[in-house]
N, C-alpha and C positions, 0 to 999 in steps of 0.2 A: 455636561457638554457632552458624555457618556448618552446619557438621554435623547440629546437633541439629534445625535447622529443616529442611535435606535429608532426612532420618530420617520426620520426621513428615511431610512432604509423601508420602514415598514411602508411608507408610500407606495417605495419603487417598484416592492413585491407585491404590490397590490396592480397595478399596473401589469407588471411582468403576469398573474395570475391573471387576467384580466382579457391581455392581446394573446396572451398563449395557450388558452385554452384546450383551443382547436389540436392543439397538437401536442396532450397530455400523454399520450401512448407513447410518443416518442421521447420525451423528456421523460419519461420513468425509464426506458429502455438504457438510455442513457444513464441516470444513474447506478440503475444496475450492470451495467457495462465496469465503470471509473469505480465501484465498491469497492474497496483497498482488500474484503476479505475476500470477492471475486478474480483479483487479480491475484494475490500468493493461492488462494484456491484451482482456479482451473488457466488464466493467461501463463503462467509460470509454469507450469508442466509442459504446456502448446509451447512452450514457446522453449524451454529444454530438448523435447523431439525436435525442435529446429537445430540448436546452435548454443552451445553449451557456455561459452562467453558471456553472451547476451544475453543467454537464463541467470548467470551466475552476477551480472551487470544491474539486474530486474531484480531478483532480490534482493541488493546489497541497495541498493534505491528504494525499494517500497518499505524493505525491512528497518532500515534508519530513519524512512519520513515517516515512517509509522512512529517509531520510537519518536522521531524529535513532535509529531504532530502532538504525540499523546502530553508532553512533554508542558510545550506549549501551552493547551488545555486545560491546564493544570496550573498553571503563572496565571493567565492572563482572565482565569474564570469568567469569562464573556458568556451573556444570554443568550438565547436562540428564539428567533423570532415569536415562535407559535407557541408562548406560554410566556416571554415576555411581554404581549399585549395583556394578555391578565394580569402581570404580575404588579408591572408598573403603576407610581401613582400619575406619572404623566399628561394621563389621559382624564382626571379628574376634574368636572364639569365637561366634558362634552363627549363623543360617543365614541366607543370603543372600536378601535377597528374589529374589521372581522377577515381572519386569514385562513385560507381553503387551506384545509387538510386531506391528505392522501393515506394511504396505506403505506409511503414511504416515509413519513411524515416526524412519526415519534421516535427521535435519534433520543437518547438519554445524555451523552457530556458535553462540556461546554464547548459553544460556539467559535471559539477563535481559536486555530485555524482552520478552514476549509479541510475535510482530509481526505473528499470525494476530489478538490481543485487539483488539492498538491499531487496526491499521486496521479489526475491526469498529465497537470502540467508534466511529471518527470517523467512518464511510460511513452508520451510524442513526443520529448525532445531525446529522450533515449530512442527512439524508433526512426527519430532522424539522423540519428548520431548512427544509427546501426548502417542505415539506406546508405551513408555519406559510406560510412568500412567497405558496402561490399562495392560500390563506385572505385573506390580508388585503388580496393583489394584485385577488381578483375582491368583494371586500369582504362575506364570508363572515361575520357577525359571528355565531359559532359557536364555545365551544371542546370539544361533543363527541368529535369527534375525536380528540383525546388519551389520553382513555379508554381507547378501543382500542388507538393506537398507540401506548402510551407502555410497555402489560404485555406485546404483543407484541412489541418491541424490547428489551422487558427480558429477556424468556426469549431471542430469540434471539445475546442477550450471553452469558447465562450460559448457553446452548447450546453456543458457542465456546470459554467455558472449558471446558465438559468433556468436549467435543470431544479439546481440546489435550491434557489430561490422563490423556485416556483410552488415546490412543495413547501416552503417555509419554514425550511430547518438550516435557514444562512443569512446574515445580514450580507447586502452590497463588499462591503469591506474586508468582511472574514474570506470570503471568494479570493476578494484580491492578494491577498495576503495565503493567503493555502497556493495560490496559483505564481508567486514570486520567489515562494519556499521551492514548489516541486522545481519549476524553472531553473532555481540554482543546484539545486543538489545534484541531478543527473550530471551534464557537465565535472562536477567538481569531487563526485565518488570515482566518475568511469573514465577520469585520467589519473587516476588509485590502479583502477582495474581498467591496463587494457590489451588487446591482440599484437603481437603475439610475446610482450612483457607482462606477462602477471606477474606485481610483483617485486618487477621492473629484474624479470626473470630471463635468463642466457646472459650476455654480455656485461649486462649491467648490472648482474646479482647482489643483493646486499645479504640480503638474509637466507639462509637455508632456510625451504620449506617445514622445518621445525620447530626454526624458532621466528618464522613469519607466524609459524601457527598460534605460539605461544602465546606472539604481539596482540592476533587480532582475539584470541580468547582473553585476551585481558582488557582488550580497548569492553568486549563484549559484555562481561562480565562488572565492570566499570559503571555501562549504562546500564544494567540491571538495578545498581547498589542506585546510579544516581535516582530513577524510580524510586526505589524504596527512599528512601529520602525525603525525596519532593513529601508523598506522600504521606508520611506520617512528620516534615514539617508542616502543612497545612494542618494537621488534624491536631497538635501542638500551638497550633498558633489560635486555635478555636476554629478552625472551619472545614467544613465534614466535607472530605474530596467526592463524597456520592450525594449532595445534597441533588443535582440537577438530575438524578435519577428519580427521585420523588419530584421534582420537578412535573417534569416526564409524563410520571401515574396520576399527577395529577391534572393535566390539564391537555392530556392524548384522548381526543375523544373514543375511541379503538382503543383500551389498554392492549389487547392480542396481540395489536400493531407493533408493541414493543418488544424489541428481541436483543439478548444480554451481548450480542455479538454488536449493536453499539456501543455497550460499556467501555467505560477508558481504560479500566481492569483488564476487559480480556483484549482488547487492542496490543493494549502494554506486554500480557502475559505472549498472543501472538506473534508480535515481533521482534519483543526480544528472543524468544525465539528461534526465531528464525537466524536472528542475530549471528545467535548461539553458534547451530548450525552451521552458518557461512563459513564463522571462524575455523571450525573444525574441518569444514570437509571440502572445501573449496580450496583448493591447491597449481598447480604449473601444469596439473593431469589436465583441467580443463581446457586449456590452450591447447595440448593434445587430442583430445577428442573432438575439437572445431574442425583443425584441420586435419584427420584420419575420417573423413568424413564419407569417402571413398570404401573405406576400410568397413561401414555399417550396415548393418541387412535394417531396410525401410520394413519389412513382416516384422520382425522381432522388434524393432524399435516401438513402432504404435498398437502393439499386441500389449508390447510391459507398461508404456507410459497408462494405455486404459486398464491397466488389472492393477499399477500400482497407486494410482489414484480411484479405483474405486475399493479398493479395500483402505485405504487413507480417510476416504468418506464414511466407510462404516465404521471403523474405528471411529471416529471420530463423533457419530451418531449415538454409536453403544455407552459414553462415557453418561456416569452416572449427574446428573445434576442437584442431586440431594444432599451431597456436601458440598459446600464452596470449593475448598481445600484441594479435594479432588477431584473439582470437575478442574479447575485451573491448573492444577501439576502436569497431570495428565496432557491437556490440550498443550503444555508446557514441552513436554515431553517429544509431541506427535510433532511438531515444527521444527523441533530439534533435529528430527530425523528426515524428515522431507528433502533439506539438500542433500543429504547420503542415498537418499534411493534417486534423483532426478540427478544431481549431476555426478555422481559415482557410478551408483548404480548401474542402472538404467543404461550408460554408454557402454558401459565396459558387457554386457548384456548383449547391446546390440550387434558385440566386434567379434563375436563368440563365432558364429559360423566363418570370420575370416583372419582367423587366431593361427598363425602355422608354427607361434612359439610361446608360452608364456611370460607374459609382463607384469610389470609391478604396479599392481594395483595403488598403491601408496605414493606415489610421484612426490 
């Protein structure tokens, strides 16, 4: 049954590669923009410069979504089109389909669900919620913006799905599953982190910030433990969780196109580190940073964002990759630090020129 689904997906991919060949540069840009790594490394710093609460929501949705995506990939262990057409016995007695490979094709993790599509759906839904918040906050009683934004964002999500199928990294059903997960995660998680009552802050306060930090850190550590349990359960069951990496090297036309950032383990380290950092450093102070924007220096914010982002990129590039334990450990630590720098240090620095008296940093 699965082979029939895959074969139908390959036929769809061949049609997309034929019809969309003239739009290859655009589809490559779409792939780059909605790459989960780029969302955490580029889009998150930019959003933190604009709105601290929105940035904290984006970080949680992206990191939790990335963690869930990796867990589901290990649970489903589905193939990717570009290697399945070579590995399967479905086409014995007939000619095997030939799929186009690009420099973006050779991803190494299992195929279901699509992480790019899930990330795109989360970011787009989150952006709609943010725009709605702005209109409500300013009491602009109009819904005309929806007639422009909804079709635009819907076409963006379809473009991501087409891009993922065009380069042969996902079957159609994997893109659909990813999109459904991402569209659900954004509103589900942002109900929990809303403004102005982050963690039911204010008159609805149930927990002190310290209690909330402990609770969120417990959740993050539990997520990390679940990753380890899933990984070692597969090993004990006789399944190598990294077998897809070997398939990628076997069937990738250009092995130089294979990057460590596409492995499930790297994504897991990145996402769990970001989740733990979020748990430690996102407190009700984030809401204060949003509403005190008139006390923030635009120049200080811009310069600080650029310097912090550049420093982090240099630190990541300097991590030695000859020792796998050191490589993953240092990447994990850097991703823990990012929420501290962007959501706590950056706003504090930008408010320094307007401070009349010291404020409590740990709110």
